[in-house]
N, C-alpha and C positions, 0 to 999 in steps of 0.2 A: 176550497169549498165544494160541497156536493149538493145534489138536488134536495137532500133532506135537511140541510142547514138553512137557517133563516137569518137575514140581516134586517133588524129593525132600524129605522131612521127616526130618531126621537127629537122633538123640539123644533124650534125655528132654525136651528143650526143643522138639522138632519144628521145628528151625531150617530155613528154606527154602534149598534149593540148586536153582537153575534150570538146566536143560540144554536148549540149543537147537541142533539139528543143522541143517546147511546154512545156517549163520548169515549168511555174507557173500556177496552176489551176484557179487562179482568176486574170488573166493578165489584163483584161480591167479595173477593179477597181484599180489595182496596178498602172497602167499608169495614170489613172485619178487623183490619189492621188498626183502625182507630180505637178499638176496644183495648188494645194493649199499650196505649201511650198514657202518660200522666198529664192531665190538663191542669193548667194554672193560669193566673192572671199575668199576661205578658206585657200589657200596656194599659194606659189609663182610659182609652177611648172605646175599645170594643166592649159591648154590653154582655160580657160573659167570659168564658174560659177558652184558652187556646193551648195547643201543643204543637211542637215542631213535627213536621212530616218528612218522610224520606223522599227527596225529589226524584229518585230513580224511577218512580212510577210514570213520570212525564216522558220517559224514553219511548214508551209504547204509543204515544200520541204526538211524537215530535214532528212528523211530516204534516199532520193536520194543523198543528199550531203554526208551523213555519209558513204554511200556505195562507192561513188566515191573517197572520201578522203582515205578510207581504201584500196580499191582494186587497185587504180591507183597510188596514191601518197604514199602508205605505211604508212599512219598515223593511228596508233592503239589506242593511248592514248586519242584521241580527240583533239579539237581545241577551241580556244577562239576567238570570234568575236572582232576585234579591230577597224573596221571602216565600216560604211554603209551609203552611200550617193548617191543622185541623181547628175548627172553631165551633163552639156551641153557645147558643144564647141562653144565659142563666139569670140575667138581671131582671128582677121584678119591676113593673112599671113605676111603682112608687119610689124605687131606689135609683132611677135613672138620673144621671147628671144632666144639666141643661143642654150641653153639647150633644148628648146622646138622644135627645128628643127631636133633633133637627136633621134634615138631609145634610150630607157632608161630602167632601172630596178627600181622597187619600193623599193627594199631592196636587200642586199646581203645574207640574211638569207634563207637557203633552206627550212626552216620550215614555211615560209609564203606562203599562197595560195591565189591567186586572183580569184574572181568571178565577171565576167563582164556579165551583163544582158542587152541585147538590148531592149529598149522600143520604138524605132523609126523605121522608114522604111528602106528597103534595100539600098536605094540610099544615105543614110546618112553616109555610110562608115563603114567598118569592122575594124579588128585588124590584124596587120602584125608582124611577128617575123623575127629577123635578126641575121646575123653573122658579126662581125667586121672583115674586110678583113686583116687589119694589124696585129692584135693579134690573130685572129681566135676565139675570145671569142663569145660564144653564150649565156652563163650565166656568171654572175659576182659573185664572192665570196670575202671574206675578203682578201684572199691571193693575188689575181690578180687585185684588184680594183685600187691600186696605179699605177701599170704599165699600165693599160688600160687608166687611166686618163692622164698619161703623153703622151701616144700615141695620144690621141685625141688632146691634146694641141699642139703637134708637127705638127699635120695635119692642124692646123689653123682653122679659123672660118668656121662653116658649111654654106652650101649654103642657100639662103633664101627659106622660105616656109616649108610646112609640108612634111614629108617623104612620098613618094609614090613609093615604090618598090626599087629595087637595084640601087646603084650609085657607084661612085669610092671608097667610104669608107665602105659601108655596102652592104651585099648580102642578098636578101630576101630568107628565108628558109621555110616560111610557111605563109598562109593567111587564115583568117576566115571571110567570108562575113557577114555583118549585116543582121539580119532577126528579125522581131518582135517576142518577147518571146523566143529568142534563148539565152542560157547561155553558157559561155566559162569559163573554169577553167584551170589555169596554175600556175606554180611556179613564184612568183614575181621577182625572180632573173634572169628570162629569158628576154633577150633584146627584146623589143617590142615597137610598136607605133601604134596609131590610123591611119587608112588609110582614111584620110579626103579628100573628093572630092573637086576639085578646085572650083566648083560652089556652095558649101555649104554656105548658108547664115550665116553671123556672128551676126544676130539679135536675141536677146533672145526670142522675141515673134513670131518668124517665125514658120510657120507650118512645115518647113523642117529641124528643128534643130536636131542635133545628141544628143539624150537623152539616157543615160545609167544609170543603177543602179549598183554601184560598191561596192563590199564587200571584206574585207580582213580578212583571218583567220590565226591565229598563232597556230602552233602545240604546244600542251601541253608537257612540259618536266618534 
């Protein structure tokens, strides 16, 4: 960690969210490389299109990541990269699946760390972290996942549109604004959602698309 890095402690659990500005030394070329890849639908949950990214760009920030993973997340044995992809939000609000209208976790495994690298501008939306009001869950693990799922089902279908702050089900406990070349790291079991602006274009070739580079690391056991 350096003096310019920020650690947010969100929620009752004071869960760490690390913010690193000016993250990558070759940001311009990294962003330009996204223009040469083919975006497609890689899975059912992300509200847009994705493309595999070359993980070699992480070599330039290896020491930074190693330091953060050790000092903030307590990972001493190292990690394995399990996913690295460009992502752009393209799904219109009216077309969102119910699960895409809610905060989510990527996994219930506390050893999974997410790295979200913003490649687009501030106005394309940041990332928010939430507490479920009914269960008080801020993170999900294997033990409480079933009870949480039952609570969501009992509450009925979520309201239309992307999550944008607190509502009657979820309380906003932290927010990181988007900024070019800003990186955010957090445990993947932390409830979170993109803070997608209501006027964000859903067109893939738009100049105001929300473009991020998403990587996931799994703690070595």
